[in-house]
Structures are given as structure tokens and as C-alpha cells.
C-alpha positions in Angstrom: 0.0 0.0 0.0 1.4 3.4 -1.1 0.4 6.6 0.6 0.6 9.8 -1.5 0.1 13.5 -0.6 -1.2 15.9 -3.2 -1.4 19.7 -2.5 -3.6 21.7 -4.9 -4.7 25.3 -5.0 -8.0 26.5 -6.5 -8.1 30.1 -7.7 -11.3 31.7 -6.5 -12.6 35.3 -6.5 -11.1 35.8 -3.0 -7.7 34.2 -3.6 -6.5 30.6 -3.4 -8.2 27.8 -1.6 -5.7 25.1 -0.6 -6.6 21.4 -0.4 -4.4 18.7 0.8 -5.2 15.2 -0.3 -3.8 12.1 1.3 -4.7 8.9 -0.4 -3.7 5.2 -0.4 -3.4 3.2 -3.5 -5.3 0.0 -2.7 -7.9 -1.4 -5.1 -8.9 -4.5 -3.3 -12.3 -6.0 -4.2 -15.2 -5.3 -1.9 -16.7 -8.7 -1.0 -19.0 -7.5 1.8 -21.3 -4.6 2.2 -23.0 -3.6 5.4 -26.8 -3.3 5.5 -28.3 0.1 4.7 -28.5 2.2 7.8 -31.0 5.1 7.6 -30.6 6.2 11.2 -29.3 9.7 12.1 -28.9 11.8 15.2 -27.4 15.1 14.2 -28.9 17.0 17.0 -27.3 15.0 19.8 -23.6 16.0 20.0 -22.0 13.4 22.2 -18.7 13.8 24.2 -16.1 11.2 23.4 -14.7 9.3 26.3 -11.5 7.9 24.8 -11.0 5.4 27.6 -14.4 3.8 26.8 -14.4 4.3 23.1 -12.7 0.9 22.4 -15.7 -0.8 24.1 -18.3 1.1 22.2 -19.8 -1.0 19.4 -20.0 2.0 17.1 -16.9 4.0 18.0 -14.5 1.1 18.1 -14.8 0.8 14.3 -12.8 4.0 13.9 -9.4 5.3 14.8 -10.2 8.3 17.0 -7.4 10.8 17.7 -7.2 12.3 21.2 -7.9 15.8 19.7 -11.5 14.8 18.8 -13.8 15.5 21.7 -17.3 15.1 20.3 -19.3 13.4 17.6 -22.7 12.9 16.0 -23.6 10.7 13.1 -25.8 9.9 10.1 -26.2 6.6 8.2 -23.8 4.9 10.5 -21.0 7.4 9.5 -19.6 9.7 12.3 -18.6 13.3 12.4 -15.7 13.8 14.9 -15.0 17.4 16.0 -12.2 19.1 17.8 -13.0 21.5 20.6 -13.1 24.7 18.5 -15.3 23.1 15.8 -18.6 24.6 16.8 -21.7 22.7 17.6 -23.5 24.6 14.8 -20.8 23.3 12.4 -21.3 19.8 13.8 -25.0 20.1 13.0 -24.3 21.3 9.5 -21.7 18.7 8.7 -24.1 16.0 9.7 -26.9 17.7 7.6 -24.5 17.8 4.6 -23.8 14.0 5.0 -27.6 13.3 5.1 -28.2 15.5 2.1 -25.5 14.1 -0.1 -26.0 10.4 0.6 -29.8 10.4 0.6 -29.9 10.1 -3.2 -28.2 6.8 -3.6 -28.3 3.7 -1.3 -24.8 2.6 -2.4 -23.2 5.8 -1.2 -24.5 5.1 2.3 -23.4 1.4 2.2 -20.0 1.9 0.5 -19.4 4.8 2.9 -19.8 2.5 5.9 -17.8 -0.3 4.2 -14.9 2.1 3.6 -15.0 3.4 7.2 -15.8 6.9 6.1 -15.6 9.5 8.9 -15.9 13.2 8.7 -13.5 15.4 10.6 -14.4 18.9 12.0 -11.2 20.8 12.4 -9.5 23.4 10.1 -10.8 22.1 6.8 -9.2 21.8 3.4 -7.9 18.2 3.8 -8.7 14.7 2.6 -8.5 11.9 3.5 -10.5 11.5 5.8 -12.5 14.5 4.7 -11.8 17.4 7.0 -14.0 20.5 7.1 -13.8 23.8 9.0 -16.2 26.3 10.6 -15.8 28.7 7.7 -18.1 26.7 5.4 -20.6 25.5 7.9 -21.5 28.1 10.6 -22.6 31.3 8.8 -20.2 33.3 11.0 -20.3 37.1 11.0 -16.8 37.3 12.6 -13.9 39.3 11.2 -11.7 37.3 8.9 -14.3 34.7 7.8 -14.7 34.7 4.1 -18.1 33.0 4.1 -20.3 33.3 2.0 -17.9 34.3 -0.7 -15.9 31.1 -0.6 -16.4 27.8 1.2 -19.9 27.0 0.1 -18.8 23.8 -1.5 -15.6 23.2 0.4 -16.9 20.7 2.9 -18.7 18.7 0.1 -15.5 19.1 -1.9 -13.4 17.2 0.7 -16.1 14.5 1.0 -16.0 14.0 -2.8 -12.3 13.3 -2.8 -13.2 10.3 -0.6 -16.2 9.0 -2.4 -15.1 9.4 -6.0 -12.1 7.1 -5.5 -13.2 4.8 -2.7 -16.9 4.5 -3.5 -17.9 5.5 -7.0 -15.1 3.5 -8.7 -15.9 0.3 -6.9 -19.7 0.9 -7.3 -19.1 1.1 -11.1 -16.9 -2.0 -11.0 -19.5 -3.9 -9.0 -22.5 -3.1 -11.2 -24.0 -0.6 -8.8 -23.3 2.6 -10.6 -24.3 2.8 -14.3 -21.6 4.5 -16.4 -23.6 6.2 -19.2 -22.9 5.6 -22.9 -20.5 8.3 -24.0 -22.1 10.9 -26.2 -19.5 11.9 -28.8 -19.5 15.1 -30.8 -17.1 17.4 -32.6 -15.4 18.5 -29.4 -14.3 15.0 -28.5 -10.5 15.1 -28.7 -9.5 12.3 -26.4 -7.5 9.4 -27.8 -5.6 6.6 -26.0 -2.4 7.5 -27.9 -2.4 11.0 -26.5 -3.7 10.5 -23.0 -3.1 7.5 -20.9 -6.4 5.7 -19.9 -7.0 5.3 -16.2 -8.1 1.7 -16.5 -11.4 1.8 -14.7 -14.7 2.6 -16.2 -15.5 5.6 -14.1 -12.1 7.3 -14.6 -12.0 6.6 -18.3 -15.5 8.0 -18.7 -14.5 11.2 -16.8 -11.3 11.5 -18.8 -13.2 11.4 -22.1 -15.8 13.8 -20.7 -13.1 16.2 -19.4 -11.3 16.5 -22.7 -14.6 16.9 -24.5 -15.5 19.8 -22.2 -12.1 21.3 -22.2 -12.2 21.4 -26.1 -15.6 23.0 -25.9 -14.5 25.5 -23.2 -17.2 24.4 -20.7 -14.9 23.5 -17.8 -12.3 25.8 -16.1 -10.2 22.8 -14.9 -6.9 23.2 -16.8 -5.5 19.7 -16.6 -6.5 16.1 -15.9 -7.5 16.6 -12.3 -10.6 14.4 -12.7 -11.7 14.8 -9.0 -11.7 18.6 -9.4 -13.5 18.3 -12.8 -16.2 16.2 -11.1 -16.5 18.6 -8.1 -16.1 22.1 -9.5 -17.7 21.6 -13.0 -20.2 19.1 -11.9 -21.1 18.5 -8.2 -21.2 22.2 -7.1 -23.6 23.1 -9.9 -25.7 19.9 -9.7 -26.3 19.4 -6.0 -24.5 22.1 -4.0 -25.5 25.6 -5.0 -26.1 28.8 -3.1 -28.1 30.8 -5.6 -31.6 29.5 -4.9 -33.8 27.1 -6.7 -34.0 29.1 -10.0 -30.3 29.4 -10.3 -29.8 25.7 -9.4 -32.2 24.6 -12.2 -30.4 27.0 -14.6 -27.1 25.5 -13.7 -28.4 22.0 -14.2 -29.9 22.9 -17.5 -26.6 24.5 -18.6 -24.7 21.3 -17.5 -27.1 19.2 -19.5 -26.2 21.2 -22.7 -22.5 22.1 -22.2 -21.3 19.2 -20.1 -23.7 16.5 -21.3 -21.6 13.4 -20.4 -20.7 14.7 -16.9 -24.4 15.6 -16.4 -25.5 12.1 -17.4 -23.1 10.6 -14.8 -24.3 13.0 -12.1 -27.9 11.9 -12.7 -26.8 8.3 -12.1 -25.0 9.2 -8.8 -27.8 11.3 -7.4 -31.1 9.8 -8.6 -33.4 11.3 -6.0 -33.7 15.0 -5.5 -33.8 16.9 -2.3 -33.9 20.6 -1.5 -30.7 21.9 0.1 -31.2 24.2 3.0 -28.4 26.7 2.9 -26.2 27.3 6.0 -27.3 30.9 6.7 -30.9 30.1 6.2 -30.5 27.2 8.7 -28.8 29.7 11.0 -31.8 32.0 10.9 -33.8 29.2 12.4 -31.2 28.6 15.1 -29.9 25.6 13.0 -33.1 23.7 13.4 -34.4 23.9 9.8 -32.2 21.0 8.7 -33.1 18.9 11.7 -36.8 19.2 10.7 -36.3 18.2 7.1 -37.4 14.8 5.8 -35.2 13.5 3.0 -36.2 11.8 -0.2 -34.4 8.5 0.3 -33.1 6.3 -2.6 -33.3 2.5 -2.3 -31.8 0.2 -5.0 -34.3 -1.5 -7.2 -34.1 -5.3 -6.3 -34.3 -6.1 -10.0 -31.7 -3.6 -11.1 -29.1 -2.5 -8.6 -28.0 0.5 -10.7 -31.5 2.0 -10.5 -32.8 3.8 -7.4 -36.4 3.9 -6.2 -37.1 7.2 -4.4 -39.3 7.3 -1.3 -40.4 10.1 1.1 -41.6 7.7 3.7 -38.3 6.1 4.8 -36.7 9.1 6.5 -37.7 10.7 9.8 -37.2 14.3 11.0 -35.2 14.8 14.2 -37.5 17.5 15.4 -41.2 18.2 14.6 -40.9 21.8 13.7 -38.0 24.3 13.4 -37.5 27.1 15.9 -39.2 30.4 15.1 -37.1 32.4 12.7 -35.0 35.1 14.4 -35.4 38.8 13.7 -32.0 40.6 13.6 -31.6 44.2 14.4 -31.9 46.6 11.5 -30.2 49.4 13.4 -26.7 47.9 13.2 -24.7 45.3 11.3 -23.4 42.4 13.4 -20.3 41.9 11.4 -17.3 44.0 12.4 -15.3 43.3 9.3 -14.6 46.6 7.5 -16.4 46.7 4.1 -17.7 43.1 4.3 -21.3 44.0 3.9 -20.6 46.2 0.9 -18.4 43.5 -0.6 -21.1 40.9 -0.3 -23.7 43.3 -1.9 -21.4 44.2 -4.8 -20.3 40.6 -5.5 -23.8 39.3 -5.7 -25.1 41.9 -8.1 -27.0 44.2 -5.7 -24.7 47.1 -6.1 -23.6 49.5 -3.3 -25.9 50.2 -0.4 -26.1 53.9 -1.5 -28.2 52.9 -4.5 -29.9 49.9 -2.9 -33.7 50.1 -2.5 -35.2 48.7 0.8 -36.5 45.2 0.4 -34.6 44.3 -2.7 -32.2 41.9 -1.0 -35.1 40.6 1.1 -36.8 39.3 -2.0 -33.9 36.9 -2.6 -34.5 34.9 0.6 -36.6 32.2 -1.2 -39.5 30.5 0.5 -40.2 27.5 2.6 -41.6 25.5 -0.4 -38.1 25.2 -1.9 -36.0 25.5 1.3 -33.4 27.4 -0.6 -33.1 31.1 -1.2 -29.9 33.0 -2.1 -27.3 32.2 0.6 -25.7 35.7 0.2 -29.1 37.2 1.0 -29.4 35.0 4.1 -25.9 36.0 5.2 -26.8 39.7 4.8 -30.0 39.2 6.8 -28.0 37.7 9.6 -24.9 39.9 9.6 -25.7 43.1 7.6 -29.4 43.8 8.0 -28.8 47.5 8.3 -26.6 47.9 5.3 -28.7 45.6 3.2 -31.8 47.6 4.1 -33.9 44.8 5.5 -37.2 45.6 7.2 -39.3 43.4 9.5 -42.9 43.9 10.5 
């Protein structure tokens, strides 16, 4: 078994996001899969007693470093947090796990089989996937970049794990359908020019990447297939902060401009769920996600590549979310100089000098889609005065 470390930087509007990936090259066959576990308890954040952990039937499955002091779980997969990883971030990491793995039974089962665990610490690391407070807690504090960056970062680190350790063997084992490749005039891949990756998923992604690169519909500059899957695909298909209308627009654009990647994504996530954004959840004291019932995917007994979607298999952890909070409109909570103006400008509202009252407020979405523009929810929480919110 060979361990490798790969350090990559992604150029964003706010600078570079660094990601460190540690991986092991081991392609042993999966001969056993644990049963599907639909249980979850995100709301109960349990302390870790390291002296007793080795006798706990659940915790003893995992290597738990002494720095991890608390945990919660979903689908039999734990989230371990360090002391300064906030409880709100623990809730959101657990929600993200529920959301991403609801749409395919095999994600849940291969996740357990590969001993997937999520780590709440500084973020920007895999593997195991590590996420930080920045992308999960809707903080108004000085120095926090959210919501301008970090929206997809926690899901990004999770994807590094499941692309290689889960999706590849799912395809190999007949549990993930690799679509027929749709060729066109932009398909420039050839085995003599680019070395094939020797598994059906990677070869499909390699062909798809070079097709999209020739078309100009991906910003990934080289054969980083994980980042192609994540940045071009996942963050536009299932993780988006622009609201339901923008998400649908991004999906439709993917379908036209990244048709092969889109076809693969529809096989990975076959059951749709509404994504409750971080700052919207924060407006409900982080109880909105706890009250959501997911649309759960179960494999068709006659065709393991096909999912049957059901809204009767999941249970909410609380009956109703807490009442929505009403922030002050006489001052901004954030103390970061210029932060409120920057968020307004970057998201197309212009400066506060020209902003009409109620314009940003219209971008909060509604409870039928559980989305809304994340930047608007951030401004409501942290910059209600500058963004000219009004509450009656």
C-alpha cells in the first residue's frame, strides 16, 4: 500500500483555496457490504470518552485521535469534532452528509464499508474528509470569508473520498451505471495522446473532461478528474447557493454544455432533495435542517443501478424548526470593514447607496423550496442595516 500526498490550489474570487489530499493506492475488491443504515442523530452531539471508546460498538470501528472531543452521526457514519469546531458546524456537517447520501443507497453502504468518517477541524484536507467552521456556521466574525468562498468546500473534501473509494468500486461492482459516451465534434481524447485510467469511471471522466475542455465548458486546466467532477459538476448539480431558480439554470446548462458529466451525475444522485443553505438554517437557530425529511433512494431489487425514491423512509429529528430570528436593523453584526458592501457588490445588488429597501429581502426564497440565495441570508444575519432589511 502506497500513501501519497497531493497539494492543490484553486483560484477563487477571494484568492486561493488550498486542499491537501492524502490517499492510499489500494484497489482490493469489496466482497462485503453492510446493510443500509438510515438512522441519524445530528442534534445530539455526544462527548467522546477515549477510555471507553474501544468498548463502544459504534466508536470502536474507527481510529479516533485524542484531539477529537465530540461526535454525531448519520447513516452509521460519524462526524468527529475538535474543541473549537462549533456545535453549529457539527449540525451542518451532519446535515450535509444526510443530504449528499440520501440520493443513492450505495453511497451510504459503501461509505460504511470504507469506514468513512468526517472530521471537524480546520478544513481543506482529505483523506479522511476534513471541514472547518468557515463553510458551515454562517459566522459574521472578522476574517471569515463566508459566504464568498467555502460553500462547496466541505462537500469538496467528501467528494475526494467517495469518488475514488466509493464511486469507482460501485461502477466496478455493477451498482453505478456508467452512461454511454455521447460523442461530438469536441471529443479530442485518444488513448495514444492521454493514458487511460483503466477503470470505467475514470476513463469516462477522462473522455468527458477532454470533450468539455475542447468545448470550453470547464475551467479545470489539466487532468484533475476529481476537481473536474467537483467544480464543474457537483457544485452546480447538487450544491448551490443561488436559490432554486439558479440551481435549475445551472443544471440545464450542465445538460447542454457538459452532457456526459451531467449524465453521470444523474446516475450518482437519482433522488432530488432541497438543500437548506447554511445561513438560512442559522436564521432558524440551525433547526431547519433537523426538521427536514429527505427523499431516500433505495436500490431496485431487479436492477441495482437504478434507485427507487421514497419520502416515507426518513424521519425528522424535530417536529418543527424554531421560530425564525429577527435581527436588528439598526446595526450590522459583522465588524469586518467593508464586508457588507463587498457581499452586496459581488452578488449583483450594487452598493448600499443605490440599494432600495426590500430588494435583497426578495432573494430569501421561501419554505416550499427550502433554498433562497445564501448571500441574502448572510446579509440578513450579519448586515441587516446595510442591506436595508425591514421586518414587521
